[in-house]
C-alpha positions in Angstrom: 0.0 0.0 0.0 2.8 2.4 0.9 4.6 1.6 -2.4 1.4 2.3 -4.3 0.9 5.7 -2.5 4.5 6.6 -3.2 4.0 5.7 -6.9 0.9 7.9 -7.1 2.7 10.8 -5.4 5.6 10.4 -7.8 3.3 10.5 -10.8 1.6 13.6 -9.5 5.0 15.3 -9.0 6.1 14.3 -12.6 2.8 15.7 -13.9 3.4 19.0 -12.1 6.9 19.2 -13.4 5.7 18.4 -16.9 3.3 21.3 -16.8 5.6 24.0 -18.1 5.6 27.4 -16.4 5.1 30.4 -18.7 7.5 33.3 -18.3 6.5 36.8 -19.3 9.0 39.6 -19.8 8.0 43.2 -20.0 10.8 44.8 -22.1 11.1 48.6 -22.1 13.4 48.4 -25.2 13.7 45.2 -27.2 16.3 44.6 -29.8 14.7 41.4 -31.1 16.7 41.3 -34.3 20.2 43.0 -34.0 20.8 45.3 -36.9 17.2 46.5 -36.8 15.6 49.3 -34.8 14.8 48.4 -31.2 11.1 48.3 -30.3 9.6 50.0 -27.2 7.3 48.4 -24.6 7.2 44.8 -25.7 5.9 41.7 -24.0 7.8 38.4 -24.5 6.1 35.1 -23.8 8.4 32.1 -23.0 7.4 28.5 -22.5 9.6 25.4 -22.3 12.6 27.6 -22.7 11.5 28.8 -26.1 10.0 32.1 -27.2 6.3 31.6 -27.8 5.3 35.1 -29.0 6.2 38.8 -28.7 3.5 41.4 -28.6 3.4 45.2 -28.7 2.7 47.0 -25.4 2.7 45.5 -21.9 0.0 43.0 -22.1 -2.2 43.0 -19.0 -3.3 39.6 -17.6 -4.2 38.0 -14.3 -1.0 36.4 -13.1 -1.6 32.7 -12.6 0.3 30.3 -10.3 2.2 28.9 -13.3 3.1 32.2 -14.7 6.3 34.1 -13.9 6.5 37.9 -14.6 9.9 39.5 -15.1 9.9 43.3 -15.1 12.5 44.8 -17.4 10.5 47.9 -18.2 13.5 50.2 -17.6 16.0 48.0 -19.4 17.4 47.4 -22.9 16.7 43.8 -23.8 18.4 41.7 -26.5 19.5 38.2 -27.5 22.3 36.6 -25.4 25.8 37.3 -26.7 28.0 34.7 -28.2 31.8 34.4 -28.1 33.3 32.4 -30.9 36.8 32.0 -29.4 37.3 31.1 -25.8 39.5 28.7 -23.8 37.5 28.0 -20.6 40.0 25.7 -18.9 42.6 28.3 -18.1 43.7 31.9 -17.8 47.0 33.5 -18.7 48.9 34.5 -15.5 52.1 34.0 -13.5 51.1 30.6 -12.1 50.5 28.8 -15.5 53.7 26.7 -15.3 53.0 25.7 -11.7 49.4 24.9 -12.4 50.3 22.7 -15.4 52.5 20.6 -13.0 50.5 20.7 -9.8 46.8 21.1 -10.7 44.9 17.8 -11.2 42.8 17.3 -14.3 39.8 17.0 -12.0 40.5 20.4 -10.3 41.0 21.9 -13.8 37.5 20.7 -14.5 36.2 22.4 -11.5 37.9 25.6 -12.5 36.3 25.3 -15.9 32.9 25.4 -14.2 34.0 28.6 -12.4 35.2 30.3 -15.6 32.1 29.2 -17.5 29.8 30.7 -14.9 31.7 34.0 -15.0 31.3 34.0 -18.8 27.5 33.3 -18.5 26.9 36.0 -15.9 28.7 38.5 -18.2 25.9 37.9 -20.7 27.5 35.3 -23.0 25.1 32.5 -23.3 26.9 30.6 -26.0 30.6 30.1 -26.6 32.8 28.2 -29.0 35.7 26.7 -27.0 38.6 26.2 -29.5 41.4 24.8 -27.5 41.2 22.8 -24.3 41.8 19.4 -22.8 39.2 17.9 -25.1 37.6 15.2 -23.0 37.2 17.5 -20.0 35.7 20.1 -22.2 33.3 17.7 -23.8 32.3 16.6 -20.3 31.7 20.2 -19.3 29.7 20.8 -22.4 27.5 17.8 -21.7 27.1 18.7 -18.0 25.9 22.2 -19.0 23.5 20.7 -21.6 22.1 18.2 -19.0 21.6 21.1 -16.5 24.0 19.7 -14.0 26.1 22.9 -13.9 25.4 26.5 -14.7 27.3 27.7 -17.7 27.1 28.9 -21.3 26.1 26.6 -24.2 29.4 25.2 -25.4 30.4 24.3 -29.0 33.6 22.4 -28.3 36.5 21.9 -30.7 38.9 19.1 -31.2 42.3 20.2 -32.2 44.6 19.1 -35.1 48.1 20.5 -35.3 51.5 19.6 -36.7 54.7 18.6 -35.0 56.4 21.7 -33.7 53.5 23.9 -34.7 51.4 26.3 -32.6 49.1 23.5 -31.3 52.0 21.4 -30.2 53.5 21.6 -26.7 56.4 24.0 -26.2 58.6 25.6 -23.6 59.3 22.5 -21.4 62.0 19.8 -21.3 62.0 17.1 -23.9 60.8 14.3 -21.5 57.7 16.3 -20.7 57.1 17.3 -24.3 57.0 13.6 -25.2 54.6 12.9 -22.3 52.2 15.7 -23.2 52.1 15.1 -27.0 48.8 13.4 -28.0 47.1 12.0 -31.0 46.0 15.4 -32.2 49.5 16.1 -33.5 50.0 15.0 -37.1 52.4 15.1 -40.0 51.4 14.8 -43.7 48.0 14.8 -45.3 46.9 11.3 -44.4 48.0 11.5 -40.8 46.2 14.8 -40.4 43.1 13.2 -41.9 43.4 10.5 -39.2 43.8 13.2 -36.5 40.6 15.0 -37.7 38.6 11.8 -37.8 39.9 10.8 -34.3 38.8 14.2 -32.8 35.3 13.8 -34.2 35.2 10.2 -33.0 35.8 11.3 -29.4 33.3 14.1 -29.4 34.4 17.3 -31.2 31.7 19.6 -32.5 34.2 21.2 -34.9 37.9 21.0 -35.7 40.4 23.7 -34.8 43.6 23.8 -36.8 46.6 26.1 -36.7 47.7 27.0 -40.2 50.3 29.5 -38.9 52.6 29.9 -35.9 51.2 31.6 -32.8 52.2 34.2 -30.3 52.0 32.0 -27.3 54.2 29.2 -28.7 57.4 29.3 -26.7 59.6 29.0 -29.8 61.0 31.6 -32.1 59.3 30.1 -35.1 57.4 33.1 -36.2 53.7 33.5 -37.1 53.8 32.6 -40.8 52.3 29.6 -42.5 53.3 26.2 -40.9 50.7 23.6 -42.0 51.0 22.6 -45.7 48.2 22.9 -48.1 47.8 19.1 -48.5 47.4 18.8 -44.7 44.9 21.6 -44.5 42.8 20.2 -47.4 42.7 16.7 -45.8 41.6 18.1 -42.4 38.8 20.1 -44.0 37.7 17.2 -46.3 37.6 14.7 -43.4 35.6 17.1 -41.2 33.1 18.0 -43.9 32.5 14.3 -44.7 31.3 14.0 -41.1 29.3 17.2 -41.0 31.8 19.3 -39.0 33.2 22.8 -39.6 36.8 23.8 -39.4 38.2 26.9 -37.7 41.8 27.9 -38.4 44.1 30.0 -36.2 46.1 32.2 -38.6 48.1 35.4 -38.2 50.1 36.0 -41.4 48.4 36.3 -44.8 50.1 33.3 -46.3 48.5 31.0 -43.7 45.2 32.8 -44.0 45.1 32.4 -47.7 46.1 28.7 -47.5 43.4 28.0 -44.9 40.7 29.8 -46.9 41.7 28.0 -50.1 41.5 24.7 -48.2 37.9 25.6 -47.3 37.9 26.5 -43.6 34.8 28.2 -42.2 36.5 30.8 -40.0 39.8 32.4 -39.5 40.8 33.1 -35.9 42.8 36.3 -35.3 43.5 37.0 -39.0 46.0 39.7 -37.9 47.6 40.3 -41.3 44.6 39.9 -43.5 45.5 41.6 -46.9 43.9 42.1 -50.3 44.1 38.5 -51.5 42.8 37.1 -48.2 39.9 39.6 -48.3 39.1 38.4 -51.8 39.0 34.8 -50.5 37.0 35.7 -47.4 34.3 37.3 -49.6 34.4 34.5 -52.2 34.0 31.7 -49.6 31.8 33.5 -47.1 34.2 32.5 -44.2 34.1 34.5 -41.0 36.9 36.4 -39.4 37.0 36.1 -35.6 39.3 39.0 -34.7 40.1 38.5 -31.0 41.3 42.1 -30.5 41.1 41.6 -26.7 43.8 38.9 -26.8 46.1 41.3 -28.7 45.5 44.1 -26.3 46.0 41.8 -23.3 49.3 40.3 -24.4 50.8 43.7 -25.4 50.1 45.0 -21.9 51.5 41.9 -20.2 54.6 41.9 -22.4 55.3 45.6 -21.7 54.5 45.6 -18.0 55.5 42.2 -16.6 58.1 39.5 -17.0 55.5 36.7 -17.2 56.1 35.9 -20.9 59.3 34.2 -22.1 61.4 36.4 -24.5 60.3 34.6 -27.7 56.6 35.0 -26.7 56.9 38.7 -25.5 58.5 39.8 -28.8 55.7 38.3 -30.9 53.1 39.6 -28.5 54.1 43.2 -28.9 54.4 43.0 -32.7 51.2 41.0 -33.4 49.1 42.5 -30.6 49.8 46.0 -31.7 48.9 45.3 -35.3 45.5 43.7 -34.8 43.1 46.6 -34.6 44.3 48.4 -37.7 44.1 45.3 -39.9 40.7 44.2 -38.4 39.0 47.4 -39.4 40.4 47.2 -43.0 38.8 43.7 -43.3 35.5 44.8 -41.9 35.3 47.9 -44.2 36.1 45.6 -47.1 33.1 43.5 -46.4 34.5 40.5 -44.6 32.0 38.6 -42.4 32.9 39.2 -38.8 31.9 36.9 -35.9 32.6 38.1 -32.3 35.5 36.3 -30.5 37.8 37.3 -27.7 40.4 34.5 -27.0 39.3 34.6 -23.4 41.7 32.6 -21.4 44.4 34.9 -22.7 42.2 37.7 -21.3 40.3 37.2 -18.1 37.0 35.3 -18.3 34.0 37.5 -17.7 35.6 40.5 -19.4 34.5 39.3 -22.9 32.6 42.6 -23.5 35.9 44.4 -23.6 36.3 43.0 -27.2 33.2 45.0 -28.2 34.8 48.2 -26.8 38.0 47.5 -28.8 36.0 46.8 -32.0 34.1 50.1 -31.5 37.4 52.0 -30.9 38.7 50.5 -34.2 35.7 52.0 -36.1 33.1 49.3 -36.3 29.6 50.6 -35.7 28.1 49.5 -32.4 25.0 48.1 -34.1 27.2 45.9 -36.3 29.2 44.7 -33.3 25.9 43.4 -31.8 25.2 41.6 -35.1 28.6 40.0 -35.0 27.9 38.7 -31.5 24.5 37.3 -32.2 23.3 36.8 -35.8 26.7 36.2 -37.3 27.9 34.0 -34.5 24.7 31.9 -34.7 25.3 31.4 -38.4 29.0 30.4 -37.9 28.0 27.6 -35.6 25.0 26.5 -37.7 22.4 27.4 -35.1 20.6 30.3 -36.8 17.3 28.4 -36.4 17.7 28.5 -32.6 19.8 31.4 -31.6 20.9 35.0 -32.6 17.5 36.7 -32.5 14.5 36.9 -30.3 11.7 35.4 -32.4 9.0 32.8 -31.9 10.4 29.2 -31.9 13.9 30.3 -30.8 15.7 29.6 -27.6 15.0 32.1 -24.9 18.6 33.3 -24.5 18.0 36.9 -23.3 20.1 39.5 -21.6 19.4 43.0 -20.4 21.3 46.1 -19.4 20.4 49.6 -18.2 21.7 51.5 -21.3 21.4 50.9 -25.0 24.7 49.4 -26.3 23.9 50.9 -29.7 24.4 54.3 -28.1 27.1 53.3 -25.7 28.9 50.0 -26.4 30.3 49.9 -22.8 26.8 49.1 -21.7 27.7 45.4 -22.5 30.1 45.5 -19.6 27.3 45.9 -17.1 24.7 43.1 -17.8 21.9 43.1 -15.2 19.8 40.2 -16.5 20.8 36.8 -18.0 18.4 34.1 -19.2 19.6 31.0 -21.0 17.1 28.6 -22.4 14.3 30.1 -20.3 16.2 29.8 -17.0 17.2 33.0 -15.2 20.8 33.0 -14.1 21.1 36.7 -13.1 18.6 39.5 -12.3 19.8 42.6 -10.5 
């Protein structure tokens, strides 16, 4: 009898949970579609984490027990922001070498939860993590998706890099280099094809390659092209066969051109994008993810601290100083821009500083918002779910006191964060 009663009570509880609560938001200003004019006094209806409808005016109704009203009458409301280039597992600082030796993988996983929550509370409801300990990042992604931890929606990359290239381990003694080198490192087209397939097998949402050298590689090997064209083409072909996109880290134009000719979907950094690269960007429709914040961060660190090894510091000052000027040339030439910070080089939770730097470089504020919403959603193939506030889309919604179209620094002070219909911040 007791078991029967318990079963009935359980069924009642499940029935109650299955009855979805409707959330209603009164939005004083609503930027439903970035790039368009914000609307005043709108009512947003949300059910099962999805936007049900949006109506003009503040709709009056008798509040029911299963209805949650959120007052944002005095706020600017818009879609959740998206950062297309983060590294959630770490943060550049003086203890990086010590942490690499002493911090357990499990504790690094816990730190990822911490950095992810900081990112979410800063208004970034979706991120593309393009370089982490892959299995721990996939676990974090899945934990967020299952609702076990609070964090942004994660699109997680599996890496493919060549021996001695930017994605390979550097700056430590040979015995440790051998220990830390994994199956993502490849040489030659067929081995790189194998590495791409291996990354997808173990859970990658996309493939991240490094067609050029990088600033943070502790070797004086420059930032020009390093992966060969046959290697690049095989990675892209292998990924596309399995329905995955490819993002390429690239600084100098030779590596940018090679990656674009190979068919990558985005160029990360793109510091020295020139005329030929711009032509290829426009021909292929690939996105530039500029990461100006990373450049600004490493220049300041290189000039004001001794954290960076000499080979890294020299590259940091040169590359970081050149980023803004070349970015705005690419934007004005019509290159597609998707918002990305390289957070992990910069501090997590300060992602909106990228928008300030983009604005200072000369990109209109309204277009910056498009890059962090509509364009980002397109890059990750989720335009049907994210990027705008329209019926049928995920209720990823943020709010602030001031319009970022008028003052881009408003993005640094997010007062409300909702992801998938769940409120994570409301000040």
